[in-house]
C-alpha positions as CSV (number, residue, x, y, z in Angstrom):
1,M,-38.2,10.8,32.5
2,R,-36.1,10.1,35.6
3,R,-33.0,12.3,36.1
4,I,-30.0,10.2,37.2
5,G,-27.2,12.7,37.6
6,I,-25.8,16.2,37.5
7,V,-22.2,16.8,36.2
8,C,-20.0,19.8,37.1
9,V,-18.6,21.9,34.3
10,L,-15.9,24.6,34.3
11,V,-17.0,27.7,32.4
12,L,-14.6,30.6,31.9
13,G,-13.2,30.4,35.5
14,L,-16.6,29.9,37.0
15,V,-17.0,26.5,38.7
16,G,-20.5,25.2,38.5
17,C,-20.8,22.4,41.0
18,T,-23.5,20.4,42.8
19,P,-23.8,19.1,46.3
20,S,-21.8,15.9,46.8
21,E,-25.0,13.8,47.3
22,E,-26.2,14.9,43.8
23,T,-22.9,14.1,42.2
24,E,-22.8,10.7,43.9
25,S,-26.2,9.9,42.5
26,I,-24.8,9.4,39.0
27,E,-25.3,5.8,38.1
28,K,-22.3,3.5,37.4
29,D,-23.3,3.0,33.7
30,I,-21.8,6.5,33.1
31,E,-18.2,5.5,33.6
32,E,-16.4,8.7,32.6
33,V,-17.4,12.3,32.3
34,E,-14.7,14.8,31.4
35,T,-15.0,18.5,30.5
36,I,-12.8,21.4,29.7
37,E,-13.5,25.1,29.6
38,V,-15.6,26.3,26.7
39,T,-16.5,29.7,25.3
40,T,-20.2,30.6,25.6
41,Q,-22.3,33.6,24.8
42,P,-22.2,36.1,27.7
43,S,-25.9,35.5,28.6
44,K,-25.5,31.7,28.4
45,K,-22.9,30.6,30.9
46,W,-23.0,26.8,31.0
47,V,-22.7,25.5,34.5
48,R,-24.1,21.9,34.6
49,T,-24.9,18.9,32.4
50,L,-27.9,16.8,33.4
51,V,-27.7,13.1,32.4
52,E,-31.0,11.2,32.1
53,D,-32.1,7.7,31.2
54,V,-32.3,6.7,27.6
55,P,-36.0,5.7,26.9
56,K,-36.3,2.0,26.3
57,D,-36.5,0.8,22.7
58,T,-34.6,3.9,21.4
59,E,-33.2,2.8,18.0
60,S,-31.2,5.9,16.9
61,L,-28.0,6.8,18.6
62,S,-28.7,10.5,17.9
63,D,-32.1,10.1,19.5
64,A,-30.4,8.5,22.5
65,V,-28.0,11.3,23.2
66,V,-30.5,14.1,22.5
67,Q,-32.9,12.6,25.0
68,Q,-30.2,11.9,27.6
69,I,-28.3,15.2,27.8
70,T,-29.6,18.6,29.0
71,L,-27.3,21.6,29.4
72,Q,-28.1,24.1,32.3
73,Y,-27.1,27.7,32.2
74,K,-26.3,30.2,34.9
75,D,-29.5,32.2,34.2
76,G,-31.6,29.1,35.0
77,S,-32.5,28.2,31.4
78,E,-31.7,24.9,29.8
79,G,-30.3,24.0,26.4
80,H,-31.3,20.8,24.6
81,L,-29.2,19.0,22.0
82,S,-30.8,18.6,18.6
83,T,-30.4,15.9,16.0
84,K,-29.9,18.7,13.3
85,D,-26.6,19.5,15.1
86,V,-25.1,16.0,14.8
87,I,-21.7,16.2,13.2
88,Y,-21.1,12.5,12.8
89,E,-22.8,9.4,14.0
90,T,-21.5,5.9,13.6
91,T,-21.7,2.4,15.0
92,V,-19.4,-0.6,14.5
93,G,-20.3,-3.8,16.2
94,D,-21.8,-2.8,19.5
95,I,-19.9,0.4,19.8
96,G,-21.6,3.8,19.1
97,L,-19.8,7.1,18.6
98,I,-21.5,10.4,18.0
99,A,-20.4,14.1,17.9
100,I,-22.8,16.9,18.2
101,G,-22.7,20.7,18.4
102,H,-23.9,22.4,21.6
103,P,-26.5,25.2,21.5
104,N,-25.7,28.8,22.5
105,Q,-21.9,28.2,22.4
106,T,-19.5,29.2,19.7
107,P,-18.1,26.7,19.0
108,S,-18.5,23.9,21.5
109,F,-18.9,20.2,20.9
110,G,-19.6,16.9,22.6
111,V,-18.3,13.5,21.7
112,Y,-20.2,10.6,23.3
113,H,-19.2,6.9,23.5
114,Y,-22.0,4.3,23.8
115,S,-22.4,0.6,23.6
116,R,-25.5,-1.4,22.9
117,D,-26.8,-4.8,23.9
118,K,-30.5,-4.4,23.9
119,E,-30.4,-0.7,24.8
120,W,-28.0,2.2,24.4
121,V,-25.7,2.8,27.3
122,M,-23.4,5.8,27.6
123,H,-20.0,5.1,28.9
124,G,-18.2,8.4,28.4
125,M,-18.6,12.0,27.1
126,K,-16.2,14.7,26.4
127,H,-17.3,18.3,26.2
128,F,-14.8,20.8,24.6
129,G,-14.6,24.0,22.8
130,I,-12.2,26.7,21.6
131,T,-10.8,29.3,24.0
132,D,-8.1,31.8,24.0
133,A,-5.9,29.2,25.6
134,S,-6.6,26.5,23.0
135,D,-3.5,25.6,21.0
136,K,-3.5,24.2,17.5
137,R,-0.7,21.7,16.8
138,R,0.9,20.1,13.8
139,H,0.6,16.3,14.1
140,D,2.6,15.1,11.1
141,L,-0.6,13.4,9.8
142,A,-2.5,13.9,6.5
143,L,-5.2,16.0,8.1
144,P,-7.7,18.4,6.3
145,Q,-5.8,21.3,8.0
146,D,-2.1,21.4,8.9
147,L,-2.9,22.6,12.4
148,M,-5.8,21.3,14.5
149,Y,-6.8,21.2,18.2
150,T,-6.6,17.8,19.9
151,I,-8.4,16.2,22.8
152,D,-8.1,12.6,24.0
153,S,-10.0,10.2,26.2
154,E,-9.6,6.7,27.6
155,I,-12.5,4.6,28.7
156,D,-11.3,1.3,30.4
157,D,-14.1,0.5,32.9
158,V,-16.1,-1.2,30.2
159,E,-16.2,-4.7,28.6
160,R,-14.3,-3.4,25.6
161,P,-12.0,-0.5,26.6
162,V,-11.5,2.2,24.0
163,K,-9.1,5.1,23.4
164,L,-10.3,8.2,21.6
165,W,-8.6,11.1,20.0
166,T,-10.6,14.0,18.5
167,L,-8.9,16.5,16.2
168,Y,-10.9,19.6,15.4
169,D,-11.1,23.2,14.4
170,E,-14.0,25.7,14.2
171,T,-15.9,23.5,11.6
172,Q,-14.3,20.1,11.3
173,L,-14.1,17.2,13.7
174,V,-12.3,13.9,13.2
175,T,-12.3,11.1,15.9
176,I,-9.9,8.2,15.9
177,L,-11.0,5.2,18.1
178,M,-8.8,2.2,19.0
179,T,-10.0,-0.9,20.8
180,D,-9.2,-4.6,20.8
181,A,-10.2,-6.3,17.5
182,F,-13.4,-8.3,17.4
183,S,-15.6,-9.9,14.8
184,V,-17.4,-7.3,12.8
185,V,-20.0,-7.7,10.0
186,D,-20.6,-3.9,9.4
187,G,-19.3,-2.0,6.5
188,E,-18.4,-2.4,2.8
189,R,-14.9,-3.3,1.8
190,I,-13.0,-0.5,0.1
191,H,-10.8,-1.8,-2.8
192,G,-7.8,-0.2,-4.4
193,H,-5.2,-0.2,-1.6
194,A,-1.8,-1.9,-2.2
195,D,-1.2,-3.0,1.4
196,E,-2.7,-6.0,3.1
197,V,-4.9,-4.1,5.6
198,E,-8.5,-4.2,4.4
199,R,-10.5,-1.0,5.0
200,Y,-14.3,-0.9,5.4
201,R,-16.7,1.9,4.7
202,L,-19.5,2.4,7.3
203,N,-22.9,3.5,6.2
204,Q,-23.5,6.5,8.5
205,P,-26.5,8.8,8.8
206,N,-24.1,11.7,9.4
207,G,-20.4,12.1,8.4
208,N,-18.1,9.5,7.0
209,G,-16.4,6.6,8.7
210,I,-13.9,3.9,7.9
211,Y,-12.5,1.1,10.1
212,Y,-9.8,-1.5,9.7
213,I,-8.1,-4.2,11.8
214,S,-4.3,-4.2,12.3
215,Q,-2.1,-5.8,14.9
216,D,-5.1,-7.2,16.8
217,K,-6.6,-3.7,17.1
218,L,-9.8,-2.3,15.5
219,I,-9.2,1.3,14.3
220,L,-12.2,3.5,13.5
221,V,-11.8,6.9,11.9
222,T,-14.9,9.1,11.5
223,G,-15.7,12.7,11.0
224,N,-17.4,15.4,9.0
225,I,-14.8,15.3,6.2
226,S,-14.9,13.5,2.9
227,E,-14.2,9.8,2.6
228,E,-11.1,10.6,0.5
229,E,-9.7,12.8,3.3
230,I,-10.4,10.0,5.8
231,L,-8.6,7.4,3.6
232,T,-5.6,9.8,3.2
233,L,-5.5,10.2,7.0
234,V,-5.7,6.5,7.6
235,D,-2.8,5.9,5.2
236,S,-0.7,8.4,7.3
237,L,-1.3,6.7,10.7
238,P,1.5,4.8,12.4
239,E,1.1,1.2,13.4
240,P,-1.3,0.6,16.3
241,S,1.6,-0.8,18.3
242,S,3.3,2.5,18.3
243,G,3.6,3.9,21.8
244,S,2.4,7.3,20.5
245,F,-0.4,6.2,18.3
246,P,-2.1,7.9,16.5
247,F,0.7,10.3,16.4
248,Y,4.4,9.9,15.6
249,E,7.2,10.0,18.2
250,P,9.0,13.3,18.1
251,E,12.4,13.0,16.4
């Protein structure tokens, strides 16, 4: 399998970087790679992420990310993602979104955004964890926990730009995705809501997911929480046109 890039990662004050020519070799189909500090086991300091080609004809999104990502540690060893560590995995239209736990790190996660025509193409990834500097916040939303960490991402160098917000703690992750509305045939309509916004249940191999269209935006909410908790969260979200979506403006 041909390696196409090496990405720098900050780990507990140690900057793990590569020569400029290696960094420049990352192909343009990886539009955004962002990282923050993560806590690792003392003997497994994570310094680099290797990004490889997705083998052709890969059907599963989880297989795509597992085969594409390799983590390198300071001691020279490598960590490989595993499908057993997938937290949620969902597709709506041609968009793919997956979260997966990282090996040898407690806790650390990756959220990966893909699109698919004939083959899976990664457009962005966000690696994050919980450190002493992490700050839980109250978001005035109906979340599983009153206080959760938050990380956001915006990917606009793609045909369909997306904005992502992931709210998480040590065991739970919920991602909210917003993009321009498009025709979708995925999902089963969920009945029983009084408003006019129709919600659709996605059939996911991992986690639960719901999407709806409002104000010309498609909103996807997915995570490793129950469908009832996701519906409650969806009902608490502001309108997509809100300048602070998915949160509320401070009073």
